[in-house]
C-alpha positions as CSV (number, residue, x, y, z in Angstrom):
1,M,3.4,15.0,-28.3
2,K,3.4,15.4,-24.3
3,K,5.3,13.6,-21.6
4,I,3.0,12.9,-18.7
5,G,4.5,11.8,-15.2
6,Y,2.9,9.4,-12.9
7,L,4.4,9.4,-9.2
8,R,2.9,7.4,-6.7
9,V,3.8,6.5,-3.2
10,S,1.9,4.2,-0.9
11,T,1.3,6.2,2.1
12,S,0.9,9.7,3.2
13,D,4.1,9.2,5.5
14,Q,6.3,8.3,2.0
15,R,7.5,11.4,0.3
16,L,7.8,12.1,-3.3
17,D,10.8,14.2,-3.3
18,R,13.1,11.5,-5.1
19,Q,10.6,10.7,-7.7
20,I,10.0,14.6,-8.5
21,D,13.5,15.3,-9.0
22,G,14.3,12.5,-10.9
23,L,11.1,13.5,-13.2
24,K,12.2,17.4,-13.5
25,G,13.0,18.5,-16.9
26,L,11.2,14.9,-18.5
27,C,7.9,15.6,-18.0
28,D,5.3,18.5,-19.1
29,E,2.9,17.6,-16.5
30,Y,3.0,15.0,-13.1
31,Y,0.3,13.5,-11.4
32,L,0.3,12.3,-8.0
33,E,-1.2,9.7,-6.3
34,V,-0.9,8.0,-2.2
35,L,-2.3,4.8,-3.0
36,S,-1.1,1.1,-2.8
37,A,-0.1,-0.4,-6.1
38,V,-1.9,-3.4,-5.5
39,S,-5.2,-1.3,-5.0
40,R,-8.0,-2.5,-7.3
41,K,-8.8,1.3,-8.1
42,R,-6.2,3.8,-9.0
43,P,-8.0,6.9,-10.1
44,V,-5.1,9.1,-10.5
45,Y,-3.4,6.5,-12.7
46,E,-6.7,5.6,-14.6
47,S,-7.2,9.2,-15.4
48,V,-3.5,9.6,-16.4
49,I,-4.0,6.7,-19.0
50,S,-7.4,7.8,-20.4
51,Q,-5.9,11.2,-21.2
52,L,-2.9,9.9,-23.2
53,K,-3.0,10.2,-27.0
54,P,-1.4,8.5,-29.9
55,G,2.4,9.7,-29.9
56,D,2.5,10.9,-26.0
57,A,4.7,9.3,-23.4
58,L,3.8,7.9,-19.9
59,V,7.0,8.6,-17.7
60,V,7.3,7.0,-14.3
61,W,10.4,7.3,-11.9
62,D,10.8,3.7,-11.5
63,F,9.1,0.0,-12.5
64,D,7.4,-0.4,-9.1
65,R,5.4,2.9,-9.0
66,A,3.1,2.2,-11.9
67,F,2.7,-1.5,-11.8
68,R,1.3,-4.4,-9.7
69,S,2.7,-7.7,-11.2
70,V,4.6,-9.0,-14.3
71,A,1.2,-9.6,-16.1
72,D,0.0,-6.4,-15.1
73,A,3.2,-4.4,-16.6
74,F,2.7,-6.5,-19.9
75,I,-0.7,-5.9,-20.3
76,E,-0.6,-2.2,-19.3
77,L,2.6,-1.9,-21.8
78,D,0.7,-3.9,-24.6
79,A,-2.6,-1.5,-24.4
80,L,-0.4,1.5,-24.2
81,R,1.7,0.4,-27.5
82,A,-1.6,-0.2,-29.0
83,R,-2.6,3.2,-28.6
84,G,0.5,4.5,-30.2
85,V,1.4,5.6,-26.7
86,K,5.2,5.3,-25.6
87,F,6.1,4.4,-22.0
88,H,9.4,5.5,-20.1
89,I,10.9,4.3,-16.8
90,A,13.3,7.1,-15.7
91,T,15.6,5.0,-13.7
92,L,16.0,2.2,-16.4
93,Q,16.4,4.3,-19.5
94,I,14.5,1.5,-21.4
95,D,13.3,1.7,-24.9
96,T,10.1,-0.2,-24.9
97,E,9.9,0.2,-28.4
98,T,12.6,-2.2,-29.5
99,A,12.8,-5.9,-28.8
100,N,15.7,-5.5,-26.5
101,G,14.0,-2.9,-24.6
102,R,11.1,-5.1,-24.2
103,Y,13.4,-7.7,-23.0
104,H,14.6,-5.8,-20.1
105,Y,11.5,-4.7,-19.4
106,G,10.5,-8.1,-18.9
107,Q,13.5,-8.8,-16.7
108,M,12.9,-6.0,-14.6
109,S,9.1,-6.8,-14.3
110,L,10.0,-10.2,-12.9
111,N,12.8,-8.5,-10.5
112,A,10.5,-6.1,-9.0
113,Q,7.8,-9.0,-8.7
114,Y,10.4,-11.0,-7.0
115,E,11.6,-8.5,-4.6
116,R,7.8,-7.7,-3.6
117,E,7.1,-11.0,-2.7
118,K,10.6,-11.6,-0.8
119,L,9.7,-8.5,0.9
120,I,6.1,-9.9,1.6
121,E,7.9,-13.4,3.0
122,R,10.3,-11.8,5.1
123,T,7.8,-9.5,7.0
124,K,5.2,-12.7,7.6
125,E,8.1,-14.7,8.8
126,G,9.5,-11.7,11.2
127,L,5.8,-11.4,12.4
128,A,5.7,-15.0,13.0
129,A,8.8,-15.0,14.8
130,A,7.7,-12.3,17.0
131,R,4.7,-13.8,17.8
132,R,6.4,-17.1,19.0
133,R,8.7,-15.0,21.4
134,G,5.5,-13.7,23.0
135,V,6.0,-10.2,21.5
136,R,2.5,-8.7,21.5
137,L,2.1,-7.0,17.9
138,G,-0.2,-4.4,16.9
139,R,-1.7,-1.0,19.1
140,P,-0.9,-1.3,22.8
141,P,-4.2,-2.3,24.7
142,K,-5.9,1.2,25.5
143,L,-7.2,-0.7,29.0
144,T,-5.0,-2.4,31.5
145,P,-6.5,-5.7,32.8
146,V,-7.3,-4.1,36.0
147,Q,-9.3,-1.3,34.3
148,L,-11.1,-4.4,32.0
149,F,-12.0,-6.2,35.4
150,D,-13.6,-3.4,36.7
151,A,-15.6,-2.8,33.7
152,H,-16.6,-6.3,33.3
153,C,-17.8,-6.2,37.0
154,R,-19.6,-3.2,36.4
155,I,-21.7,-4.2,33.5
156,A,-22.1,-7.8,35.1
157,A,-23.8,-6.0,38.2
158,G,-25.7,-3.7,35.8
159,V,-24.0,-0.5,37.5
160,A,-22.9,0.6,34.1
161,K,-23.6,-0.2,30.4
162,P,-20.7,-0.8,27.9
163,A,-21.4,2.6,26.3
164,Q,-20.9,4.6,29.4
165,I,-17.8,2.9,30.1
166,A,-16.6,3.0,26.6
167,T,-17.2,6.8,26.8
168,E,-14.9,7.2,30.1
169,H,-12.2,5.6,28.8
170,G,-12.4,7.0,25.3
171,M,-13.1,4.3,23.0
172,A,-16.1,2.6,20.9
173,P,-18.5,0.4,22.9
174,W,-17.7,-2.8,20.6
175,S,-13.6,-2.0,21.5
176,L,-14.4,-2.5,25.0
177,T,-16.7,-5.2,24.6
178,R,-14.1,-6.9,22.6
179,A,-11.3,-6.3,24.9
180,I,-13.4,-8.0,27.8
181,N,-14.2,-10.9,26.2
182,R,-10.5,-11.6,25.0
183,S,-9.4,-10.8,28.6
184,L,-12.1,-13.3,29.8
185,K,-10.6,-15.9,27.4
186,E,-7.2,-15.5,28.1
187,A,-7.6,-15.3,32.1
188,P,-6.6,-18.3,33.9
189,N,-9.3,-20.7,35.4
């Protein structure tokens, strides 16, 4: 029987240290994935799942490292159990082999999905509030309004092509064109 650890972070900026430290001594092998849990394809996870044999155990540090939703959590658990594979969540110490353990597993999956949905909701509310206050979100503009006006005039006069001006400013031609069009829409009449 092998215990295989699956560790995941959503971005390369996030660290795996906490998960690695938590699973030390609990697993025979570790597999690391840098990918959002909601991604349609999770190649490392799919590879880990495919190599598990009856009697093996899939070990994750925390509930949200493996599953996308309550439905996903139960589908995966049922599929693992049908193959004779055990499932362990290190932080929860839940035994999914018992009815009591599956009940707690269900409660934790609901909590994880609730937390994820509330985080999304709060993020959207915060972004909307910032927009209402006039905060510009996203990457700062590459060109100033004066530079955009100059670029527009040069293109309109036939003195330069968008690709040439874009190269001067270290940007893609489509980005320049989009910025000019946006500035023309926003300009007072």
